[in-house]
C-alpha positions, 0 to 999 in steps of 0.5 A, a space after each residue: 450024750 453031750 447036749 449043746 445049749 442053743 446059746 452056745 452054738 453061735 459062740 462055737 461058730 464065732 470061735 471057729 471064725 476067729 480061728 480062721 481069721 487068725 490062720 488067714 492073717 498068719 498065711 498072709 504074713 508068711 506069704 509076705 515073708 516068702 515074697 520078700 525072700 524071693 525078691 532077695 533071691 532074684 536080686 542076688 541071682 541077678 548080681 551073680 549073673 552080672 558079676 559072671 558076665 562082667 568077669 567073662 567080658 574082662 577076661 575077653 577084653 584083656 585077652 584081646 588087648 594082649 593079642 593086640 599089643 603082642 604081634 603073633 604070626 599066624 602059621 598055616 596048615 597043621 602048624 596052627 595047632 602046635 603054635 596055639 599050644 606053644 605060643 604065649 597067648 595060649 587058648 584062654 577061655 575068653 580069648 577072641 578068635 583070630 581072623 580066619 585065613 586059609 589053612 586055619 581050622 577050628 583048633 585055633 579057636 578057644 572056649 565058647 568061640 570054638 563051641 559056637 563055631 562047632 555048633 554052627 558047622 554041625 547044624 543042618 542049616 543057618 541057626 539063630 542065637 537061641 538055637 546056638 545057646 541051647 546047643 552049647 548047653 546054656 539056658 536059652 530062656 535067660 536073655 543074658 545067656 543068649 546075648 553072650 552066645 550071640 556076641 561070640 557068633 558076631 565076633 566069629 562073623 567079624 573075623 571071617 569064620 561065620 556068615 550072618 543072614 539078614 534074619 540074624 541066623 548064622 552059618 559057616 563061612 565057605 572057606 572056614 569049613 574047607 578041607 583044612 577045617 575040622 567040622 567032623 569034630 563039631 558033629 558030636 553036638 547037633 542042634 536038637 531044636 534047630 530048624 533050617 
């Protein structure tokens, strides 16, 4: 049987206190390293996001400039799809939508513009930018993502494809979903969280 002298007890307790203090100090040091690393990760993530948004905006501006400097006649009816595939401008990911004219269907839209238009057409009522962001598969919690989708919806509104209510919600312009438009193709993406 091991006997511990009365005088030895405080030194064992003192050793344990020092050990705990060292462990706390080490934890604090590693916590600080972790916080610094997280700050670096957040900053890097933001740089990536800014670069991506900048690239998309540049592609969009260049496509718009190209469309402005190169006059293209817009065919009506079924010729629109064929012309979209054979014209020099093509369906670039960030290309601005053309001004809507009678006989044009969503097939003349490209990239996110087409996805946003299809989501609005498929909705059971007017939808917000946040709801659109979710429907097209982007993270609605990221403000930048919502703004990009809202920007596309504004462009579609300016060109006659969508209407915007005073509360900022979007709905299809009456003519844009007429008999020559193809809202049925938008039906595959129905907003899960959209409310009327």
